[in-house]
C-alpha positions, 0 to 999 in steps of 0.5 A: 500500500502506498505511503501517505508521507513524502508526497508534499509539494515544496512551497505549497501551503495547507490546502482547504476543502470546499463543498458544493451543492452538486456533491463534489469537493474541491482542494485549493492552494493557499500559497497566494492569499489574493487568489485561490488556486484550485488544485483538484475537483472531485467527481460526484461523491454524494453527501460528503460531510467530512473531508480531510487532507494530509498537509499538502500531500495527495492523500484525502480522507472522505466520509459521506452521508450515504455511508456514514460508517465508512471512511474512504482514503483517496490518492486524489492526483492518481484518482484512485482509492487507497483503502476504506474502513467501516466502523460500528457507528456514524463517524463524527470526525477524522483527524490525521498527521504524518504518523496517525489517522484518528477516527472519532465516533460518539463513544469510541476512537480508532487509531490507524498507522498512516503508513499502511492504515493498519488499525493500531488501537481502539479506545472503547467506552469513551465519554459520550462525545456527540460532536466528535470533538478531538484534536490531533497534534501536527508536530513531527516529533510527537503525536498527541490526541486530546479528547473529552474525559467527561460528558458532564464537565471539562476534563481533557484526556491527552493520549500519546498515539505513538506509544498508545498510552494515556499521558495525563488528565486535565481538569480544564473547565467546569462545563463540558468542552466545546473546543480543543487545539494543539500548538504547532509544536504540540507543547501547548493545548488550548481549550474552551467550554460550552460556557464560552467565557474563557480559553485556557492554555495548558502545557503538554504533556504535563497538563499544567495551566499556563494562561487563561484568556477571558471574554473581552480581554485584549 
């Protein structure tokens, strides 16, 4: 099976995915902010609701409402499907970096090796996560996954997808989580709750609170 890594285009910034009412999706180069350069337009794929690209490589992951329990991995420049996987329930979100592909369901998370798409680990019985909230770091040196540790408060679990082990639990907020994001170096994790009044920043992997930014702060 072809590796997803090593296919980046020099100088090409991260692309984005846009969706059309005619069931196609497009990839754009963001190298020039004044102009969007369309680098790929798909054939009809009805009902796409998730599409993720691996940096500026040719690998794209797609989930459609026609098959909400199946993820398709494509090499869009060759116009070929690399593989596909099915899961027991609806896929809510997909994250990927140079080491891992993560598929999030409401009460479980599946971790694949990006090199050959082999399933490495399944996290069963995770707290109910109806929005599929999770974050995957993009650092070359680490691969951390953050996801809710509770459905009733703002606990965050940080998981190392390379060693396949939990790193820390962070009591980030009193209310359930609404947003999670790693810094580019994966040394910091930002979080916000459904209350929406404060963003907190924690060190990774220690889980120490570093900063708090309240609504209205300049």
